[in-house]
N, C-alpha and C positions, 0 to 999 in steps of 0.2 A: 113858162115854167114859174110855179109860185114861188114867192119871195123866200119862203122859210126854206125850200128845198134848195134853191139858190145860194142862200146864207149857210146853209149845210154843206153843199160841194165846195165852197171856198174855203171854210174852216176845215172840213175834213181832209181837203188836199194839202192845206197848209200842214197841218197836223201829221201828216203821212210824209210831208218833205222834211218837217222838223225830226222824225223818228229815224230817216235814212241819214239826218247829220249825225245822231248820236250812232248810228250803226258805222258811219264813215270813219268816225272819229275813234273807234273803239279797235285796236289792233286785233288781226286774226287770233292770235294766241289766248287772248282775254275774252274772246267771245263764247268759248265753250268752258270757260273758268266756274266752277261750282264755288259760291260763297261760303256755303256751310250746309250741311245737310242734318236734318231731322224730320221726324213726321209730318209736321205742318209746313215743310218747303216743298208744296207741290199747289198746281192748279187745277182742280178737279180731278177727274181720271186721266186726264189726257197729257199733262206736263207733269212728269214723277221726278224729273232732275230739271231744277231752274237754272238757266243760263240765260246770258243775254241773247243768244242765238235762239234758243228754245222758245222764249216769251216773243221774240220778234217774228218768228215762224207761227206761233198761236194766233198772234194778231191776224196775219195774212190769211192764214187759213180761215178764221172765224169771219172775216169779211169777205172772203171769195164765197163760201157757203151760204152766209145770209144775203148778200146782194142777189144770189140766183133765187134763193126761198122766197124773198120778199116779193120779188118780180110780178110772181102770177098768183100768189097765194090768194086764196078765198077768204071773205070775210069769215071770221070766226076761227080760221085756222089755227091749230096747234104745231109751232114749229117745231121742226126736230132735224137735227143733223143726219146726214146720210154718213154715217160711221165709216163705210168702206173708202168713199171717195175722201173724206178728211184724213183718214190714216195715210190713202196713196199720196193724196197732195203735199203732208206733212214728210213723208219719206222722200218724197221728190225733191222740195224744197231743202230737207236737211242735207241732200247729198249733191245741191247744185254747186257749179264750180262758179257761179256769178249771182249770188243770193239777191243782191240788190237790184240787178236788172231784172231778174226773173219777178222779185217782189213789184219791181215798177210797172210792168206789163199787166200783173193781175190787178193792179191798183187801178192802171188806165181802163182795163176792161170793166172793172166794179164802177168807175166812174161814169162809162159809158150806160151801163144799166142804170147806174141811180138816175141819171137825167131822163132816162127814158118812162119813167115812173109817171103817170097820169095822177091827177089831181085825186080820181075816183080811189086809185090805188093805194095812195097816201093817206086815205082818209079810213081803210079797212082797220078792222080791228083783228087783233092776232092776240095769241097766247105763247108766253115763253116764261120759262123758269116760275111757273107760278101766278104770273101776272099779267094783265090785259093790257096790251098798247096800241096805239095806232101805229100803222106802218111807219109814218112821218116820225111819231115818238120812238120808235124802236131807232131809225136811221141816228136820232142822238143818242141813244143807248150806245150803239156801235160807235159814234164818235168817244162817247165817254170812257167805253172799253179800251180803246188805243191810247188815250190819255192816262188811263190808270195805267196800262203796261208800259207806255213811254216812262212814269215815275219809277216803276220797277227797274228798267232799263238804266235810269239815270242813277239810281242808287245802287246796282250792280257796278256800274263804271267806276263810282266814287270808291266804294269798298275794293275795287281789284286796283286802286291807285292810279285812275286814269282821270283826266279832267274831262268832264262832261261840258257840252257847249251851253251857252246861255240860252235860256229859253226863248225870251222874247225876241232876241236878235236872228232867230232862225225863221221867223214869220215874213211874209211877203209885206211890202210897202202897205197896200190896201188890200185889207182882209174883207169882213163882210159889215 
């Protein structure tokens, strides 16, 4: 396994665990709390009501989709989400009785897929959101996407008068 992929896996797994710490620390009644509403309080066309829970689900669904699309994509591929699958998975997670357990299962599956990416696959060029990336570069974009939304969750927790976990204390003792 390439060293960069190994580093990504360690850091990404740690960030997932940190995100779950935020979710564990958020009372259920606050997970669907809406901080405020205005036309700018949305993420793209898929999250029109921003809550801690909706942002958390959004990250899981994106990662699940990207892990599968990147696994076997051709060099030069233009990435696209399968809208039907995304909507279905979003609805499934939104109605989950144990969201964190379901998220962990999807994350474990994603990590297995990521570990199986070959050197050749990681070097392939893809297009997403008007930019060209290598698959490895896009894995770092996935990490950044989760990190960005963890920041959103942190702010929403604080706005709802909940104490957010200390970021650095939620990582493993040895990272990458």
